[in-house]
C-alpha positions, 0 to 999 in steps of 0.5 A, a space after each residue: 646650535 648644532 646640538 639643537 639641529 641634531 635634536 630636531 632631526 632626531 625628533 623628526 626621525 622619531 616621529 616618522 618612525 612612530 608614524 611608520 610603526 603605527 601604520 605598520 601596526 594598523 596594517 598588521 591589525 587590518 590584515 588580521 581582523 579586516 574581514 573578521 566574521 561577526 559572532 552573529 553570523 554563527 547560525 549561518 554556518 550551522 549544518 542543515 540537520 538530517 531527518 531521522 525516519 523511524 518505525 512506530 517503535 523508534 527503529 531507524 528506517 532511513 536518515 535523510 542527509 542534506 546534500 552538503 554535510 552529513 548526518 546531524 541532529 542537534 541536542 540541547 546541552 541538558 540531553 547530552 550525557 555527562 560522561 560525554 561532556 566530561 570526556 570532551 573536556 578531558 581530551 580537548 579543554 580541561 580548563 574550558 569553564 575557567 578560561 576566557 575562550 583561549 588558553 594563554 599558556 597553551 598559546 605561548 607554548 604553541 608559539 615557542 614550538 612554532 618559532 623553533 620549528 620555523 613554521 606553524 606546527 603546533 596547535 593549542 586550541 581550546 574548545 571555543 577556538 575550535 568552534 570559532 575555526 569550524 563555524 566562522 572561518 572559511 573552508 580554505 582558511 580553517 585548514 591553513 597552518 599560519 600565525 594569521 589564522 591562529 590570531 584570528 581564531 583567538 580573537 573570535 574565541 575571545 569575542 565568542 566567550 563574551 557573547 555566549 555562555 559556556 554551555 552554549 559554546 560546548 553545545 555548539 561543539 558537541 552538535 557541530 563537530 565532525 565525528 567521522 562516518 558522515 556523522 556531525 555532532 554527538 547524536 549522529 555519532 551515537 546513532 551511527 556507531 552504536 545505533 542508539 540515542 546519545 542519552 543512552 551512551 555509557 562511559 566506554 562509548 562516550 570515551 570513544 566518541 569524544 576521541 574522534 574529532 581530532 582525526 575522525 577518519 583515522 579513529 573511525 572504529 568501522 575502518 580502524 578499530 585498533 586505532 579507535 580503541 587506542 584513542 579511547 584508552 587515551 581519553 579514559 586516561 585523561 578522564 582519570 587524570 583530570 578527576 572525572 572518573 576513578 581508577 576503578 571506573 577507568 579499568 572497568 571501561 577499558 575492559 568493557 567490550 563495545 557493541 557497534 551498530 551492524 547497520 549504520 546506514 539503513 534503508 528499510 522499507 524504501 518505497 514507504 520511506 519515499 512516501 514519508 519523505 513526500 509528506 515531510 516536504 509538504 509540511 515544510 512547504 506549508 511552513 508547519 516544519 522548519 527545514 533547519 530543525 532536527 526532526 525525528 519522524 515516527 511512522 506507523 510502520 512496524 519493522 518486524 512486520 516489514 521484515 517478515 513481509 519482505 522475506 516471504 514475498 522475496 522467497 515466494 517470487 524467487 520460487 517462480 524463477 525458471 529451473 532447468 527444463 521447467 516452463 517459465 511462469 514469467 512472474 518477476 514482481 509483487 507488492 504487499 501492504 499490511 493495514 490495521 483496519 480499525 485505524 488505517 495505519 500502514 504497518 508494512 508496505 513492500 513496493 516491489 520484490 527488489 527495490 534495487 533491481 532495475 530489470 523489474 523496475 524495482 524502484 517503482 512502487 507497485 503498492 501505489 501504482 493503479 492496476 486492473 483489479 480482476 475479481 478483487 473488485 467484486 465484493 463492493 458490487 455485491 455489497 451494493 446489491 445487498 444494501 438493505 436501503 436499496 429498493 428490492 435489495 438482494 439477500 445472500 440467498 438470492 439466486 442468480 442464473 449462471 449461464 452464458 449470457 449476451 450483454 451489449 456494451 455502450 458502443 453496441 459491442 456484444 459482450 459474453 463473459 465466461 467463468 474462469 472454469 468456462 462452465 455454467 453452474 445454473 442457479 447459484 446463490 449470491 453467497 456462492 457467486 461471490 465466494 466462488 468468484 463466478 464472473 457471469 453472476 458478477 456482471 449481472 449484479 453490476 447490471 442490476 446496481 448500475 455502473 454510476 452507483 458502484 463508482 460512487 461507492 468506490 469513491 466514498 471508500 477512498 478509491 480515487 483512480 476510477 474515472 467517469 461512469 461513461 469510461 466503463 462498461 459491464 467489464 468493470 465487474 471483472 476488474 476493468 478499472 485500475 486501482 492501486 493495491 493500497 487504495 483497494 486494501 484501504 477500501 477492504 478495511 471498511 469491510 473489516 471495520 464494520 462498514 466504517 471508512 478511516 482511510 490510511 495513514 503512514 505518519 504518527 508524529 514528529 519530534 525534535 531531537 530533544 523529544 519536543 512534539 512538533 507535529 502529530 497527525 490529526 485523527 481523520 473523521 471516521 465515516 460510516 459508509 456501509 451498513 454494519 450488518 452489510 459489512 458483516 454479511 460480506 465478511 461472512 461470505 468471504 470467510 465461508 470456505 464452503 461458499 468457495 467450493 465451486 471456484 476453489 474447492 475446499 481447504 484451499 490456500 485461502 483458508 487459514 487456521 482461524 477466522 479470516 475473510 479473503 478475496 482473490 482477483 486475476 485479470 485477463 491474460 494474467 497481467 495481474 493477480 491479487 489476494 486481499 484478506 483480513 481479520 477484525 484487526 489485521 488486513 494483508 493485500 498482495 499484488 503479483 505481476 510484472 511492472 511492464 505489463 508482461 503477461 504471466 503464464 497460468 498464474 492466478 490469484 490463488 497460485 500467485 498472490 494467495 500463498 504470499 497472503 497466507 504465509 504472511 497472515 499466519 506469520 503475523 497472527 501467530 500467537 494471537 487468539 482467533 477473533 471472529 467478526 462481531 455480528 451486529 444486531 439486526 441479523 436473523 438466520 433462517 432455513 431456505 430452499 437452496 435453489 430459490 432462496 425462499 422458504 422451503 416448501 414440502 417438495 424442496 429436497 435441499 435446504 440450508 440456513 442463511 443470514 438475512 438483514 432484518 427486513 429482507 427475510 423471505 416471506 414466500 414459499 418456494 414454488 420452483 419445485 412442483 408436483 404434476 401428474 403425467 400420463 404414463 402412456 403419452 408422457 404428457 401432462 395428465 388431464 381430466 380425461 386421463 384414466 386414473 391408472 395412467 396417472 403418475 406424480 412427478 416432481 419437476 422444476 419450474 425454471 426461468 426460460 434462460 435457465 432451461 437449456 442448462 437444466 436439460 444438460 444436467 438432466 433435470 426434469 422441467 415443467 416445460 418438458 410436459 405439454 399442457 392439455 388444451 384447457 391448461 394451455 388456455 390458462 397459461 397463455 404466456 408467450 412460449 417464444 422469447 427472442 433473447 438476443 439481439 436486445 431491442 433497439 441496439 445499434 451495431 457498427 461494422 468495423 472496416 478493419 475486419 472481414 465483413 463476413 466475420 462480423 456476426 450477431 448471435 440470435 438466441 431463442 427461448 422456447 416454452 413448453 410444447 414447442 419443438 421447432 422454431 423459425 427465425 425471421 429477419 426483415 420478413 424473410 425466413 432466415 433459418 429453422 431450428 428443431 433442437 436445442 440450443 435454439 441459436 444462429 449467427 446472422 451476418 451484419 448488414 447496414 440498415 434497420 432490421 426486424 427480428 422475430 420467431 415463429 413456431 407451433 405449440 402442442 395444440 397445433 396453434 401458430 405462435 409468434 414472439 415480439 418483433 425486435 428492431 436493431 440498427 447496423 451502421 458503418 
C-alpha cells in the first residue's frame, strides 16, 4: 500500500516535471522564434539602389545615393565574375553549395568555444546565415553577440535554403553586403575601388573585394592599404587551398599591382547632373522607372568636351581677377554650352565658373537662367526681314540708313538708339549691319518685321522665356528680352542645321545594372522653321570677316582658322555679354557676367565671351577637317552697286558680289549715282540758257532726305546741293520740307517726378534742295528760325493738343510749307 502511494507521488511529480519541462521548452522556443521574421519579408530589407549617371561613353559623372545606405547596384548572378564568386566562397563558406544553409560542424565548434570562453565570442556563420542576419534581423539584434541571435539566425538560414535557390542566396550576399567606402554589393565596390564594372574585374581585384565584408572599415584600401593587401593574400591562399586556382595563379595575382580609382566619388558637370536628376524624378513620378531598380543613366555629355570647356572658362575668368594696381573689370562668372546642332544633344554644359563658390552664387545654373541677350538676338530679326515668303522681303544687299533716328515707344517715350561706337555709318547693307552688329539698322529692321512676328519666330525656335508682344518695344532688337544661354544656343542650332529645329536633349538611354534597356529618349520630330536658303544666308553673313569690319575690324577673336559663323552680344551697362558661334557640326555658346547683375567694367562680348568661345571651338575642332555650310539650291550670286544693292549703273564706282535667294534678285539699275551739268559760274544746275563753255558734268548722289546730313558731314556731293532751274523745279515738285520729328498723332506724358523744364521734345527738319533757311512753327507761333544744318530744335513739353509745321523759301523765292502734324501732351 505504501509502495502504491509512493509510486503515485512519483507519477505526479514526474507529470508536473514533464509539464514544467514542456512549458519551459515552449517558453524557450517562443523566446527564440516568437517574433521571427518571415523569409517573404526579405525584399523589404533590400537597399534602395543608387543611380549612376554617366557621360555618353559610360564615364561616371555622379552617383545619386539614397538618404539611407550607400552606393548599391544590383547584378544578376550571371553578370558577376566567377573569380569573385569563387573568392567569396573560399573565404566565407567553402561548402555553400552542399550545406543546408548552416554549417553543423562550425556551429558545434562555435558553441564549444563560446562555452569555454564564458560568452559568445566565436562566429561560424555561413553565407546564408549572414544574409539572414543582415537582411532579416533588426539593426540592434544583428550586432548582438548572444546565443539567441545565433539560433534565430540558424533557423532563418535553414528556412531560406528551402525557399530560395543557392544562386539566389549568393546573389543576395554579393548585392547587399557592406564592402566599405559607402559601397554595398560587389558592383558598387568595383566601381568605388577600381572605377570599372564588376564584370571586368581580374583575379587580384576579386580577391581584394571578397575579403572586405568581414571588416570593411579595417580593410578599406583607400585608408588601410597594407591591411587590405594582407587580407587579399589570405583570400588568394584560401582560393588555392580550396582548389579554385593553381599555385601559379596565386603567385601571379599576388605580384600584380593594383590600380585604384583616383576619383571614387566624382561630381562631374554638377549643373548638368542636376538637370538629369530632375528628368529621372519626372520619369519615376510617371511610373516609367522603378525607384527600387538599379539604374545606369547614359547622358549626351562628352566628359572630354566638358573638361576642356571647364578648364578654358575657369582660366579665362581667372585672368580678369584684379592684379595689384590694375583696374577691376568686375568679371566673376560665366557659363557655356556645347551642342550638336544636328541632333540637339548637349555635349557640354558649364553652369558657372565654380559650382562651390558661394560668393558668385556658383550653384546657380547660369546656362539655364534667362538674361538679356544684347545683340545676340539680332540674327533672328534679320532672318525674318530676309524671309523670301514675306512681302517685300529684303536681301543681304538691301541698304539701311544708319544715322541717328528718333523712334517713339508704345508709351510715347522717345527712343534714340546709338551704335556701340556712337558713330553714324550712312547707307550700309543688311550684310554689314548684321555682321558688324550695328544698333540703329537693327531697330529699323525690327520696326519693319514687327515685334509680334519676331516673338512668334522665337517661340517656334524654342525660346519660351519671352512674354507677350505688349511687354516689349523696339529695344528688343538690342536684347531687351531675357533668354537663357541654353535656349538661345538651341535657336542658333537651327541656323547651323539648315533651318531645322530639333530642340535640345541631355538624356540618351537608361539601362538596369545588367544592361537591359529600360528607357530610351524618343527622337523629337524635326521642324523646318526657316527656309534652308535663308539659314545658309544668315550663316554666310555671320561667317563673313569683312562684313564684321565696321564693328570689330578684321581678323578679330571671332575669326577661326576654319569656316564658322558667330555673333556677339553686350547689354546696356555691361551686365551681360555673349558669344554664340557654330560650324555645321558643332555649336558653342558662352555667357559672361555676374549672377547678381553687378555691372562689368568695359567688358564686351568681344573681350569677355569671345576669347572663351574661340579657344573652346579651336580645342574641340582640333584634328577635324574644315567643313563649309552646304549651300542649298535656289541661291544666285550677282554683282551689285555697294550703296544701293541694285544692279550697277555706269556711274557706280564701287560694286561687290552678293548672294540672293531666288526671286529676290535686283532687277532695277542703280540710280543713286547721277550725272548732272552745273553752271561753273553760279555753281547751280545748268539749264538751257547756260552757255556751253560754263557747263560742267558732275556725279552726285541722290540720297533720301534722312541720309543727307550724314552725307554732308562726309563731304559727299548731293543732288540737292545744286538748285534746280525754275523749269526743272516745276517738274520736281516734291515737298522740299519734311518734319521728321515729332511723329504725328503721338501722345507724350509729363513725368511729375522730373523737372518740367527738362522734359523736351526734339523737333527735326529735313530740307530739300534750294532751301537755305527754315522756320519752325508751333500752334501758329514762330518757335525758331534755323539757317544751317542740322535743322533741329528742342521744345519743352506743355499739356494740351499741339500742331507743328515748317516753312521756308525755295531757290525760286517761293514760300513752301510742310505738312501740319499734331501731338498730344498729358500729365
